[in-house]
GUKOLBA-71954 format. One line per field, with one value per residue: residue number from 1; z, y, x of N, C-alpha, C, O in turn. Coordinates in nm, 3 decimals. Example, Ala and Ser with C-alpha at 12.3 -4.5 7.8 and 13.67 -1.06 7.14 Angstrom:
<rs>
zalo = 1  2
n_c3 = 0.780  0.708
n_c2 = -0.569  -0.225
n_c1 = 1.319  1.285
ca_c3 = 0.780  0.714
ca_c2 = -0.450  -0.106
ca_c1 = 1.230  1.367
c_c3 = 0.780  0.787
c_c2 = -0.330  0.003
c_c1 = 1.320  1.290
o_c3 = 0.846  0.804
o_c2 = -0.332  0.114
o_c1 = 1.424  1.341
</rs>
This chain:
<rs>
zalo = 1  2  3  4  5  6  7  8  9  10  11  12  13  14  15  16  17  18  19  20  21  22  23  24  25  26  27  28  29  30  31  32  33  34  35  36  37  38  39  40  41  42  43  44  45  46  47  48  49  50  51  52  53  54  55  56  57  58  59  60  61  62  63  64  65  66  67  68  69  70  71  72  73  74  75  76  77  78  79  80  81  82  83  84  85  86  87  88  89  90  91  92  93  94  95  96  97  98  99  100  101  102  103  104  105  106  107  108  109  110  111  112  113  114  115  116  117  118  119  120  121  122  123  124  125  126  127  128  129  130  131  132  133  134  135  136  137  138  139  140  141  142  143  144  145  146  147  148  149  150  151  152  153  154  155  156  157  158  159  160  161  162  163  164  165  166  167  168  169  170  171  172  173  174  175  176  177  178  179  180  181  182  183  184  185  186  187  188  189  190  191  192  193  194  195  196  197  198  199  200  201  202  203  204  205  206  207  208  209  210  211  212  213  214  215  216  217  218  219  220  221  222  223  224  225  226  227  228
n_c3 = -7.927  -7.982  -7.941  -7.664  -7.571  -7.658  -7.508  -7.254  -7.272  -7.301  -7.052  -6.878  -6.958  -6.892  -6.622  -6.548  -6.608  -6.415  -6.185  -6.066  -6.159  -6.233  -6.315  -6.110  -6.144  -6.290  -6.255  -6.390  -6.279  -6.044  -5.791  -5.830  -5.657  -5.324  -5.002  -4.779  -4.483  -4.252  -4.306  -4.284  -4.071  -3.893  -3.896  -3.689  -3.786  -3.883  -4.174  -4.330  -4.314  -4.376  -4.607  -4.963  -5.146  -5.372  -5.581  -5.865  -5.942  -6.235  -6.440  -6.261  -6.171  -6.202  -6.333  -6.193  -6.076  -5.813  -5.561  -5.367  -5.100  -5.142  -4.994  -4.874  -5.095  -5.232  -5.560  -5.824  -6.107  -6.408  -6.560  -6.875  -6.945  -7.153  -7.384  -7.343  -7.346  -7.606  -7.753  -7.674  -7.777  -8.043  -8.077  -8.166  -8.057  -8.038  -7.920  -7.685  -7.580  -7.540  -7.344  -7.129  -7.087  -7.011  -6.771  -6.612  -6.613  -6.553  -6.289  -6.160  -6.164  -6.229  -6.369  -6.404  -6.322  -6.207  -6.040  -5.735  -5.635  -5.381  -5.359  -5.385  -5.133  -4.972  -4.934  -5.044  -5.265  -5.374  -5.391  -5.550  -5.792  -5.909  -6.154  -6.252  -6.479  -6.484  -6.313  -6.159  -5.954  -5.614  -5.380  -5.200  -5.330  -5.557  -5.439  -5.321  -5.550  -5.665  -5.478  -5.485  -5.741  -5.721  -5.623  -5.414  -5.159  -4.813  -4.489  -4.508  -4.402  -4.386  -4.370  -4.325  -4.399  -4.337  -4.460  -4.350  -4.520  -4.592  -4.772  -4.835  -4.802  -4.856  -4.687  -4.683  -4.526  -4.582  -4.629  -4.859  -5.044  -5.206  -5.446  -5.597  -5.449  -5.211  -4.986  -4.747  -4.716  -4.585  -4.721  -4.818  -4.905  -5.043  -5.147  -5.326  -5.441  -5.726  -5.933  -6.179  -6.181  -6.001  -5.767  -5.670  -5.418  -5.360  -5.146  -5.150  -5.126  -5.071  -4.867  -4.553  -4.359  -4.507  -4.601  -4.366  -4.298  -4.495  -4.449  -4.318  -4.536  -4.696  -4.520  -4.510  -4.773  -4.765  -4.559  -4.669  -4.891  -5.153  -5.373  -5.717
n_c2 = -11.123  -11.097  -10.825  -10.800  -10.957  -10.808  -10.579  -10.674  -10.729  -10.469  -10.367  -10.521  -10.443  -10.170  -10.189  -10.286  -10.065  -9.888  -10.021  -10.294  -10.575  -10.455  -10.402  -10.244  -9.922  -9.919  -9.865  -9.621  -9.491  -9.390  -9.140  -8.795  -8.593  -8.504  -8.633  -8.470  -8.315  -8.351  -8.581  -8.809  -8.982  -9.288  -9.451  -9.553  -9.798  -9.931  -9.892  -9.759  -9.488  -9.371  -9.176  -9.217  -9.040  -8.777  -8.689  -8.526  -8.286  -8.143  -8.384  -8.591  -8.913  -8.881  -8.598  -8.327  -8.090  -8.057  -8.144  -8.411  -8.626  -8.973  -9.294  -9.505  -9.750  -9.765  -9.741  -9.513  -9.437  -9.280  -9.195  -9.178  -9.059  -8.945  -9.054  -9.325  -9.320  -9.231  -9.443  -9.652  -9.565  -9.601  -9.866  -10.202  -10.225  -9.975  -9.742  -9.883  -9.971  -9.722  -9.619  -9.790  -9.730  -9.464  -9.493  -9.612  -9.429  -9.174  -8.990  -8.835  -8.492  -8.520  -8.667  -8.967  -8.952  -9.042  -9.325  -9.473  -9.746  -9.985  -10.243  -10.323  -10.256  -10.431  -10.421  -10.430  -10.231  -9.888  -9.549  -9.304  -9.041  -8.784  -8.546  -8.227  -7.987  -7.640  -7.405  -7.261  -7.417  -7.513  -7.686  -7.846  -7.889  -8.028  -8.260  -8.372  -8.429  -8.617  -8.830  -8.887  -8.986  -9.236  -9.409  -9.622  -9.541  -9.443  -9.286  -9.054  -8.836  -8.518  -8.276  -7.978  -7.907  -7.810  -7.787  -7.804  -7.643  -7.458  -7.520  -7.556  -7.757  -8.004  -8.293  -8.635  -8.920  -9.233  -9.501  -9.764  -9.980  -10.281  -10.415  -10.638  -10.798  -10.794  -10.654  -10.423  -10.145  -9.915  -9.597  -9.321  -8.978  -8.671  -8.329  -8.056  -7.718  -7.580  -7.347  -7.471  -7.633  -7.862  -8.111  -8.445  -8.676  -9.016  -9.288  -9.625  -9.960  -10.317  -10.407  -10.291  -10.340  -10.346  -10.088  -9.934  -10.013  -9.887  -9.621  -9.454  -9.392  -9.240  -9.026  -8.924  -8.826  -8.629  -8.457  -8.355  -8.221  -7.987  -7.703  -7.717
n_c1 = 1.103  1.376  1.407  1.367  1.577  1.796  1.757  1.805  2.076  2.175  2.097  2.253  2.508  2.505  2.463  2.707  2.865  2.773  2.839  2.746  2.896  3.129  3.474  3.716  3.882  4.210  4.561  4.557  4.349  4.429  4.479  4.570  4.640  4.749  4.646  4.414  4.531  4.371  4.243  4.393  4.399  4.318  4.000  3.719  3.657  3.888  4.089  3.911  3.857  4.094  4.274  4.302  4.391  4.279  3.996  3.843  3.969  4.129  4.281  4.259  4.111  3.834  3.699  3.545  3.290  3.348  3.590  3.727  3.843  3.905  3.851  4.115  4.236  3.993  3.857  3.836  3.631  3.556  3.240  3.109  2.833  2.680  2.795  2.739  2.460  2.413  2.522  2.352  2.108  2.144  2.144  2.029  1.779  1.675  1.452  1.386  1.634  1.747  1.578  1.630  1.898  1.876  1.740  1.932  2.141  2.053  1.907  1.643  1.716  1.984  2.289  2.480  2.824  3.059  3.200  3.298  3.458  3.419  3.505  3.787  3.873  3.749  3.473  3.126  2.995  2.930  3.040  2.878  2.890  2.689  2.599  2.458  2.304  2.393  2.192  1.897  1.807  1.814  2.033  1.887  1.638  1.722  1.826  1.597  1.445  1.613  1.605  1.331  1.307  1.414  1.226  1.018  1.107  1.146  1.093  1.258  1.514  1.612  1.877  2.076  2.424  2.766  3.090  3.438  3.576  3.394  3.194  2.853  2.556  2.295  2.183  2.070  1.925  1.781  1.539  1.547  1.345  1.366  1.166  1.206  1.384  1.258  1.352  1.475  1.689  1.938  2.023  2.231  2.275  2.406  2.384  2.524  2.550  2.708  2.896  2.898  2.683  2.458  2.577  2.559  2.633  2.618  2.566  2.523  2.506  2.521  2.356  2.215  2.411  2.651  2.639  2.670  2.927  3.069  3.028  3.227  3.396  3.230  3.183  3.440  3.467  3.268  3.362  3.594  3.515  3.533  3.498  3.595
ca_c3 = -7.839  -8.006  -7.877  -7.520  -7.548  -7.674  -7.394  -7.140  -7.294  -7.268  -6.908  -6.815  -6.988  -6.815  -6.481  -6.532  -6.606  -6.288  -6.068  -6.072  -6.151  -6.307  -6.259  -6.065  -6.226  -6.264  -6.216  -6.450  -6.198  -5.918  -5.771  -5.863  -5.553  -5.194  -4.912  -4.686  -4.355  -4.153  -4.346  -4.288  -3.954  -3.903  -3.841  -3.591  -3.855  -3.954  -4.269  -4.417  -4.312  -4.424  -4.744  -5.070  -5.243  -5.403  -5.719  -5.899  -6.010  -6.369  -6.441  -6.169  -6.231  -6.238  -6.329  -6.143  -6.023  -5.676  -5.537  -5.232  -5.077  -5.142  -4.895  -4.917  -5.173  -5.318  -5.695  -5.894  -6.252  -6.468  -6.644  -6.984  -6.960  -7.285  -7.480  -7.321  -7.391  -7.752  -7.800  -7.652  -7.865  -8.179  -8.076  -8.246  -7.995  -8.048  -7.807  -7.565  -7.527  -7.492  -7.219  -7.025  -7.059  -6.939  -6.635  -6.538  -6.612  -6.505  -6.174  -6.135  -6.242  -6.241  -6.454  -6.348  -6.369  -6.151  -5.934  -5.657  -5.603  -5.250  -5.357  -5.354  -4.989  -4.900  -4.916  -5.166  -5.284  -5.445  -5.371  -5.687  -5.809  -6.015  -6.179  -6.329  -6.549  -6.405  -6.316  -6.038  -5.852  -5.498  -5.347  -5.135  -5.431  -5.640  -5.362  -5.306  -5.680  -5.682  -5.394  -5.535  -5.866  -5.690  -5.593  -5.303  -5.047  -4.697  -4.370  -4.546  -4.300  -4.450  -4.287  -4.389  -4.344  -4.382  -4.446  -4.293  -4.623  -4.613  -4.867  -4.770  -4.882  -4.789  -4.677  -4.650  -4.502  -4.605  -4.652  -4.994  -5.045  -5.336  -5.469  -5.653  -5.342  -5.091  -4.882  -4.721  -4.673  -4.564  -4.820  -4.778  -5.016  -5.018  -5.268  -5.315  -5.562  -5.774  -6.051  -6.296  -6.165  -5.877  -5.755  -5.569  -5.379  -5.310  -5.095  -5.136  -5.060  -5.092  -4.761  -4.452  -4.293  -4.595  -4.604  -4.245  -4.304  -4.590  -4.410  -4.297  -4.664  -4.734  -4.432  -4.557  -4.892  -4.722  -4.478  -4.750  -5.012  -5.191  -5.512  -5.799
ca_c2 = -11.186  -11.036  -10.695  -10.819  -11.007  -10.695  -10.490  -10.736  -10.707  -10.329  -10.351  -10.582  -10.358  -10.048  -10.225  -10.296  -9.929  -9.826  -10.095  -10.436  -10.654  -10.385  -10.402  -10.110  -9.857  -9.969  -9.761  -9.493  -9.428  -9.343  -8.999  -8.714  -8.498  -8.565  -8.634  -8.359  -8.352  -8.394  -8.706  -8.917  -9.069  -9.411  -9.440  -9.655  -9.926  -9.962  -9.797  -9.705  -9.344  -9.326  -9.126  -9.272  -8.933  -8.703  -8.686  -8.410  -8.186  -8.179  -8.486  -8.701  -9.020  -8.821  -8.452  -8.290  -7.953  -8.060  -8.242  -8.466  -8.742  -9.105  -9.384  -9.587  -9.872  -9.750  -9.706  -9.425  -9.455  -9.183  -9.247  -9.088  -9.092  -8.904  -9.153  -9.448  -9.297  -9.226  -9.579  -9.732  -9.520  -9.647  -10.012  -10.271  -10.213  -9.837  -9.671  -9.965  -9.962  -9.587  -9.603  -9.860  -9.652  -9.345  -9.535  -9.642  -9.320  -9.050  -9.002  -8.702  -8.387  -8.539  -8.775  -9.035  -8.896  -9.110  -9.422  -9.512  -9.886  -10.027  -10.385  -10.344  -10.234  -10.539  -10.401  -10.444  -10.110  -9.778  -9.409  -9.254  -8.897  -8.745  -8.403  -8.169  -7.863  -7.518  -7.347  -7.193  -7.514  -7.521  -7.822  -7.921  -7.930  -8.130  -8.384  -8.429  -8.487  -8.735  -8.937  -8.922  -9.062  -9.373  -9.488  -9.717  -9.490  -9.403  -9.228  -8.961  -8.737  -8.419  -8.171  -7.900  -7.928  -7.717  -7.850  -7.720  -7.547  -7.360  -7.566  -7.589  -7.844  -8.074  -8.437  -8.715  -9.064  -9.288  -9.645  -9.805  -10.116  -10.347  -10.503  -10.763  -10.879  -10.780  -10.622  -10.280  -10.108  -9.773  -9.527  -9.184  -8.894  -8.528  -8.246  -7.921  -7.637  -7.523  -7.263  -7.557  -7.717  -7.939  -8.238  -8.537  -8.794  -9.115  -9.413  -9.732  -10.079  -10.439  -10.408  -10.189  -10.371  -10.298  -9.942  -9.880  -10.039  -9.793  -9.484  -9.371  -9.342  -9.134  -8.913  -8.868  -8.745  -8.513  -8.367  -8.295  -8.168  -7.850  -7.673  -7.717
ca_c1 = 1.201  1.507  1.407  1.385  1.713  1.886  1.738  1.873  2.219  2.201  2.083  2.371  2.623  2.494  2.483  2.852  2.916  2.737  2.878  2.719  3.017  3.234  3.608  3.752  3.983  4.344  4.656  4.521  4.247  4.484  4.457  4.686  4.674  4.771  4.532  4.401  4.592  4.272  4.180  4.490  4.388  4.239  3.866  3.682  3.647  4.011  4.144  3.806  3.859  4.223  4.261  4.384  4.410  4.157  3.948  3.765  4.050  4.174  4.386  4.228  4.031  3.706  3.703  3.413  3.280  3.397  3.696  3.720  3.928  3.843  3.912  4.228  4.208  3.876  3.902  3.743  3.620  3.464  3.131  3.070  2.692  2.630  2.843  2.665  2.323  2.415  2.548  2.233  2.000  2.174  2.145  1.927  1.648  1.632  1.393  1.390  1.769  1.766  1.503  1.704  2.018  1.835  1.703  2.054  2.238  1.994  1.817  1.592  1.780  2.129  2.339  2.596  2.951  3.176  3.172  3.414  3.431  3.470  3.547  3.928  3.893  3.683  3.329  3.046  2.916  2.992  3.006  2.860  2.877  2.596  2.608  2.348  2.332  2.384  2.057  1.854  1.765  1.902  2.078  1.779  1.541  1.786  1.836  1.462  1.409  1.698  1.551  1.198  1.322  1.458  1.106  1.021  1.186  1.065  1.158  1.365  1.550  1.698  1.936  2.182  2.558  2.871  3.221  3.543  3.620  3.288  3.093  2.726  2.472  2.186  2.210  1.953  1.936  1.648  1.530  1.505  1.294  1.371  1.051  1.256  1.444  1.174  1.448  1.489  1.824  1.967  2.104  2.264  2.317  2.416  2.387  2.577  2.540  2.834  2.874  2.882  2.565  2.451  2.649  2.504  2.713  2.523  2.623  2.426  2.559  2.444  2.255  2.243  2.538  2.758  2.628  2.731  3.071  3.128  2.997  3.346  3.447  3.137  3.210  3.567  3.437  3.190  3.444  3.701  3.453  3.562  3.469  3.717
c_c3 = -7.856  -7.938  -7.728  -7.488  -7.560  -7.558  -7.272  -7.151  -7.257  -7.118  -6.835  -6.836  -6.905  -6.667  -6.452  -6.524  -6.470  -6.168  -6.076  -6.051  -6.223  -6.236  -6.218  -6.154  -6.190  -6.228  -6.272  -6.368  -6.065  -5.912  -5.788  -5.755  -5.418  -5.107  -4.823  -4.552  -4.256  -4.184  -4.340  -4.171  -3.980  -3.840  -3.744  -3.655  -3.941  -4.051  -4.357  -4.423  -4.358  -4.570  -4.841  -5.178  -5.274  -5.551  -5.740  -5.976  -6.149  -6.360  -6.347  -6.239  -6.277  -6.225  -6.303  -6.101  -5.878  -5.670  -5.392  -5.223  -5.087  -5.047  -4.957  -4.980  -5.253  -5.453  -5.770  -6.044  -6.306  -6.552  -6.749  -7.019  -7.099  -7.391  -7.467  -7.370  -7.543  -7.812  -7.788  -7.748  -8.008  -8.189  -8.153  -8.188  -7.988  -7.920  -7.677  -7.500  -7.469  -7.360  -7.103  -6.985  -6.975  -6.793  -6.550  -6.515  -6.566  -6.384  -6.135  -6.223  -6.268  -6.322  -6.392  -6.408  -6.320  -6.049  -5.867  -5.594  -5.471  -5.250  -5.329  -5.206  -4.905  -4.873  -5.049  -5.178  -5.351  -5.385  -5.512  -5.687  -5.930  -6.032  -6.264  -6.396  -6.456  -6.420  -6.182  -5.925  -5.736  -5.464  -5.286  -5.235  -5.518  -5.566  -5.346  -5.437  -5.706  -5.604  -5.446  -5.660  -5.841  -5.665  -5.473  -5.187  -4.935  -4.589  -4.406  -4.435  -4.361  -4.345  -4.365  -4.325  -4.402  -4.357  -4.387  -4.391  -4.656  -4.714  -4.790  -4.861  -4.798  -4.795  -4.640  -4.620  -4.515  -4.622  -4.794  -4.988  -5.187  -5.349  -5.520  -5.544  -5.215  -4.970  -4.869  -4.667  -4.660  -4.678  -4.773  -4.900  -4.970  -5.151  -5.235  -5.447  -5.598  -5.894  -6.178  -6.287  -6.037  -5.883  -5.643  -5.545  -5.314  -5.265  -5.078  -5.059  -5.082  -4.991  -4.657  -4.382  -4.376  -4.599  -4.483  -4.243  -4.395  -4.551  -4.382  -4.427  -4.716  -4.651  -4.470  -4.677  -4.853  -4.650  -4.560  -4.876  -5.032  -5.336  -5.591  -5.873
c_c2 = -11.124  -10.901  -10.705  -10.864  -10.893  -10.599  -10.543  -10.714  -10.565  -10.308  -10.406  -10.494  -10.231  -10.074  -10.235  -10.157  -9.865  -9.914  -10.241  -10.520  -10.587  -10.396  -10.259  -10.055  -9.910  -9.852  -9.625  -9.419  -9.378  -9.192  -8.920  -8.616  -8.566  -8.553  -8.510  -8.401  -8.407  -8.530  -8.826  -9.013  -9.190  -9.388  -9.553  -9.792  -9.951  -9.853  -9.733  -9.553  -9.289  -9.287  -9.196  -9.169  -8.865  -8.713  -8.559  -8.305  -8.235  -8.279  -8.602  -8.803  -8.972  -8.670  -8.400  -8.143  -7.943  -8.154  -8.288  -8.587  -8.869  -9.196  -9.468  -9.717  -9.866  -9.699  -9.627  -9.449  -9.357  -9.254  -9.141  -9.119  -9.058  -9.004  -9.283  -9.435  -9.296  -9.365  -9.665  -9.695  -9.567  -9.798  -10.070  -10.255  -10.069  -9.778  -9.750  -9.958  -9.824  -9.563  -9.671  -9.782  -9.530  -9.378  -9.561  -9.520  -9.186  -9.081  -8.863  -8.601  -8.405  -8.664  -8.836  -8.981  -8.974  -9.213  -9.460  -9.646  -9.925  -10.169  -10.405  -10.326  -10.337  -10.522  -10.415  -10.322  -10.001  -9.645  -9.351  -9.104  -8.870  -8.594  -8.355  -8.040  -7.744  -7.458  -7.285  -7.288  -7.518  -7.666  -7.906  -7.972  -8.041  -8.264  -8.451  -8.493  -8.616  -8.853  -8.982  -9.009  -9.206  -9.465  -9.580  -9.672  -9.446  -9.345  -9.138  -8.859  -8.643  -8.323  -8.100  -7.933  -7.823  -7.784  -7.752  -7.613  -7.444  -7.400  -7.605  -7.677  -7.905  -8.223  -8.510  -8.859  -9.120  -9.439  -9.670  -9.951  -10.171  -10.441  -10.638  -10.856  -10.879  -10.753  -10.471  -10.251  -9.957  -9.718  -9.383  -9.105  -8.749  -8.456  -8.109  -7.850  -7.583  -7.434  -7.346  -7.649  -7.797  -8.068  -8.318  -8.649  -8.892  -9.241  -9.515  -9.848  -10.197  -10.450  -10.304  -10.214  -10.321  -10.145  -9.881  -9.901  -9.939  -9.647  -9.399  -9.315  -9.228  -9.009  -8.845  -8.778  -8.617  -8.411  -8.294  -8.228  -8.019  -7.827  -7.671  -7.585
c_c1 = 1.340  1.517  1.432  1.527  1.813  1.877  1.810  2.023  2.257  2.197  2.205  2.493  2.621  2.511  2.633  2.914  2.891  2.767  2.863  2.841  3.132  3.367  3.641  3.861  4.120  4.434  4.621  4.418  4.300  4.480  4.586  4.725  4.681  4.649  4.530  4.458  4.491  4.215  4.272  4.480  4.304  4.103  3.838  3.676  3.770  4.050  4.039  3.811  3.993  4.211  4.355  4.411  4.279  4.123  3.868  3.841  4.089  4.289  4.362  4.138  3.894  3.719  3.562  3.409  3.324  3.516  3.685  3.811  3.845  3.919  4.023  4.180  4.078  3.924  3.795  3.747  3.516  3.359  3.096  2.925  2.640  2.673  2.766  2.521  2.314  2.433  2.422  2.122  2.020  2.176  2.030  1.787  1.597  1.580  1.400  1.527  1.795  1.696  1.575  1.829  1.984  1.802  1.826  2.141  2.184  1.906  1.770  1.664  1.929  2.164  2.464  2.725  3.072  3.129  3.303  3.383  3.497  3.527  3.696  3.961  3.819  3.535  3.257  2.956  2.996  2.951  2.998  2.840  2.788  2.603  2.491  2.391  2.315  2.244  2.024  1.814  1.865  1.931  1.967  1.677  1.596  1.790  1.700  1.415  1.487  1.641  1.415  1.206  1.365  1.339  1.128  1.110  1.093  1.154  1.276  1.389  1.654  1.755  2.045  2.316  2.653  3.005  3.321  3.589  3.512  3.183  2.967  2.641  2.362  2.214  2.081  1.994  1.795  1.655  1.482  1.462  1.295  1.252  1.097  1.309  1.361  1.263  1.461  1.629  1.837  2.052  2.123  2.309  2.329  2.419  2.445  2.556  2.677  2.804  2.850  2.761  2.568  2.531  2.585  2.603  2.617  2.598  2.512  2.487  2.468  2.330  2.294  2.376  2.656  2.758  2.698  2.882  3.141  3.106  3.122  3.405  3.359  3.164  3.341  3.544  3.365  3.278  3.548  3.647  3.487  3.519  3.600  3.729
o_c3 = -7.758  -7.885  -7.672  -7.393  -7.479  -7.514  -7.195  -7.052  -7.191  -7.062  -6.741  -6.744  -6.853  -6.594  -6.344  -6.444  -6.417  -6.058  -6.093  -5.938  -6.270  -6.113  -6.285  -6.230  -6.074  -6.176  -6.210  -6.384  -5.983  -6.015  -5.763  -5.761  -5.400  -5.133  -4.796  -4.510  -4.182  -4.101  -4.385  -4.171  -4.077  -3.742  -3.720  -3.586  -4.058  -4.017  -4.450  -4.524  -4.379  -4.649  -4.808  -5.289  -5.209  -5.635  -5.644  -6.065  -6.178  -6.283  -6.350  -6.352  -6.379  -6.116  -6.381  -6.090  -5.825  -5.761  -5.305  -5.324  -5.045  -5.024  -5.076  -4.926  -5.336  -5.461  -5.777  -6.101  -6.258  -6.607  -6.714  -7.112  -7.157  -7.480  -7.567  -7.429  -7.601  -7.910  -7.879  -7.797  -8.086  -8.294  -8.200  -8.260  -7.938  -7.822  -7.570  -7.378  -7.363  -7.273  -6.992  -6.867  -6.880  -6.703  -6.430  -6.412  -6.543  -6.378  -6.083  -6.345  -6.323  -6.341  -6.333  -6.530  -6.385  -5.980  -5.933  -5.510  -5.451  -5.153  -5.254  -5.158  -4.782  -4.799  -5.155  -5.110  -5.381  -5.333  -5.585  -5.595  -6.038  -5.933  -6.339  -6.373  -6.362  -6.528  -6.101  -5.813  -5.758  -5.512  -5.316  -5.225  -5.550  -5.624  -5.356  -5.435  -5.761  -5.657  -5.451  -5.681  -5.931  -5.684  -5.436  -5.126  -4.958  -4.596  -4.341  -4.381  -4.385  -4.245  -4.459  -4.211  -4.502  -4.247  -4.375  -4.351  -4.737  -4.742  -4.691  -4.984  -4.684  -4.896  -4.574  -4.682  -4.464  -4.627  -4.842  -4.934  -5.276  -5.271  -5.491  -5.546  -5.122  -4.866  -4.969  -4.583  -4.717  -4.725  -4.699  -4.989  -4.871  -5.254  -5.128  -5.552  -5.509  -5.952  -6.273  -6.375  -5.969  -5.990  -5.534  -5.640  -5.223  -5.338  -5.001  -4.940  -5.108  -5.025  -4.672  -4.349  -4.323  -4.601  -4.496  -4.193  -4.375  -4.615  -4.418  -4.428  -4.773  -4.704  -4.463  -4.683  -4.903  -4.677  -4.526  -4.960  -4.940  -5.412  -5.539  -5.948
o_c2 = -11.101  -10.866  -10.628  -10.816  -10.883  -10.544  -10.467  -10.685  -10.542  -10.240  -10.344  -10.473  -10.189  -9.992  -10.198  -10.133  -9.796  -9.883  -10.310  -10.537  -10.655  -10.399  -10.164  -10.127  -9.943  -9.751  -9.524  -9.298  -9.329  -9.125  -8.970  -8.559  -8.674  -8.473  -8.452  -8.515  -8.500  -8.589  -8.934  -9.116  -9.196  -9.315  -9.637  -9.893  -9.988  -9.734  -9.660  -9.494  -9.168  -9.355  -9.229  -9.205  -8.892  -8.741  -8.492  -8.241  -8.354  -8.260  -8.700  -8.781  -9.017  -8.619  -8.427  -8.078  -7.832  -8.234  -8.214  -8.644  -8.873  -9.177  -9.498  -9.785  -9.954  -9.623  -9.668  -9.476  -9.352  -9.361  -9.029  -9.195  -9.135  -9.036  -9.345  -9.529  -9.351  -9.400  -9.742  -9.782  -9.574  -9.854  -9.997  -10.269  -10.044  -9.764  -9.692  -9.941  -9.810  -9.494  -9.617  -9.770  -9.497  -9.300  -9.535  -9.508  -9.093  -9.184  -8.783  -8.620  -8.316  -8.754  -8.764  -8.966  -8.972  -9.192  -9.477  -9.658  -9.902  -10.210  -10.496  -10.374  -10.333  -10.601  -10.411  -10.311  -10.018  -9.630  -9.347  -9.047  -8.925  -8.522  -8.433  -7.990  -7.746  -7.461  -7.260  -7.244  -7.526  -7.758  -8.025  -8.087  -8.137  -8.368  -8.573  -8.598  -8.712  -8.963  -9.102  -9.095  -9.290  -9.586  -9.610  -9.753  -9.415  -9.355  -9.143  -8.802  -8.681  -8.293  -8.155  -7.980  -7.758  -7.832  -7.632  -7.506  -7.355  -7.322  -7.678  -7.671  -7.865  -8.274  -8.454  -8.913  -9.061  -9.498  -9.606  -10.036  -10.114  -10.535  -10.741  -10.976  -10.955  -10.819  -10.400  -10.324  -9.881  -9.786  -9.330  -9.159  -8.710  -8.513  -8.053  -7.913  -7.543  -7.444  -7.297  -7.732  -7.800  -8.126  -8.266  -8.710  -8.855  -9.293  -9.493  -9.835  -10.180  -10.495  -10.237  -10.119  -10.261  -10.081  -9.786  -9.816  -9.909  -9.558  -9.281  -9.204  -9.132  -8.898  -8.722  -8.666  -8.509  -8.291  -8.183  -8.183  -7.937  -7.923  -7.629  -7.565
o_c1 = 1.411  1.622  1.510  1.589  1.906  1.978  1.869  2.090  2.358  2.283  2.255  2.571  2.725  2.566  2.679  3.004  2.977  2.722  2.964  2.886  3.223  3.373  3.599  3.925  4.146  4.387  4.651  4.400  4.223  4.480  4.695  4.834  4.625  4.559  4.636  4.435  4.523  4.146  4.236  4.548  4.229  4.091  3.924  3.687  3.758  4.045  4.074  3.773  4.005  4.145  4.469  4.449  4.177  4.209  3.831  3.786  4.082  4.383  4.436  4.096  3.844  3.748  3.470  3.513  3.338  3.540  3.639  3.851  3.729  4.039  4.022  4.093  4.054  4.021  3.679  3.853  3.403  3.384  3.059  2.897  2.563  2.594  2.730  2.467  2.221  2.368  2.389  2.049  1.925  2.206  1.942  1.688  1.487  1.654  1.419  1.538  1.856  1.750  1.580  1.862  2.055  1.832  1.825  2.207  2.261  1.839  1.848  1.673  1.993  2.081  2.545  2.736  3.177  3.029  3.406  3.294  3.616  3.591  3.730  4.063  3.824  3.477  3.320  2.855  3.114  2.840  3.097  2.781  2.809  2.612  2.431  2.501  2.235  2.186  2.112  1.791  1.985  1.864  1.955  1.634  1.526  1.760  1.689  1.352  1.434  1.629  1.387  1.120  1.355  1.349  1.241  1.179  0.976  1.277  1.381  1.294  1.768  1.690  2.101  2.322  2.623  3.032  3.293  3.634  3.533  3.092  2.974  2.654  2.339  2.262  1.994  2.086  1.699  1.764  1.389  1.533  1.233  1.238  1.036  1.283  1.389  1.252  1.458  1.680  1.758  2.143  2.040  2.375  2.268  2.454  2.418  2.546  2.753  2.695  2.789  2.738  2.671  2.551  2.560  2.652  2.542  2.682  2.418  2.516  2.349  2.220  2.396  2.446  2.749  2.863  2.776  2.956  3.259  3.160  3.123  3.458  3.410  3.167  3.352  3.596  3.397  3.269  3.588  3.726  3.473  3.507  3.703  3.825
</rs>
């Protein structure tokens, strides 16, 4: 029983790290660079498409192999996955805690690196950034492995894209069905290759309605995506 109880504690803690009921970043998470000129306009759904600055560069809330604009009022917070995994593996439940941590912090070939919280802007959901090690895997293969690792997905639709800055990648929209809630919702993700390894941006949401409400913020990130 103690082992199970400890595992639950770890699961709750990691859920907080990856979103659940986590508090968004405070002033220290504010962005250090200005918004891209093309991203300052209002979107069809109000200010969701207006930029609140960029992340990814050195000194920003999340230092990444890419940089992009985040929507106004969304808050970015870095995730130190290796530290969380190490902490969990040394917990009282040992392998069980480590397995739970791995399930929360790794998905396919990539590891959680940053989450951008929509709650301060009035939505329930996150745009999450996952990164992988440098290697020969192309963006399409990485994205397919990422989606396959989520389980319970269907109707995947993949296509290539190219940003205004010349960054190319692969994007997917699919349905995810929660066995626990017996509910199906839309999710979207993209992957790009960089000299430092692959990067995946994933937009989930509480349900499809929330997902669609947050799509302008995802599109903003995609349109302004550049290598750092």
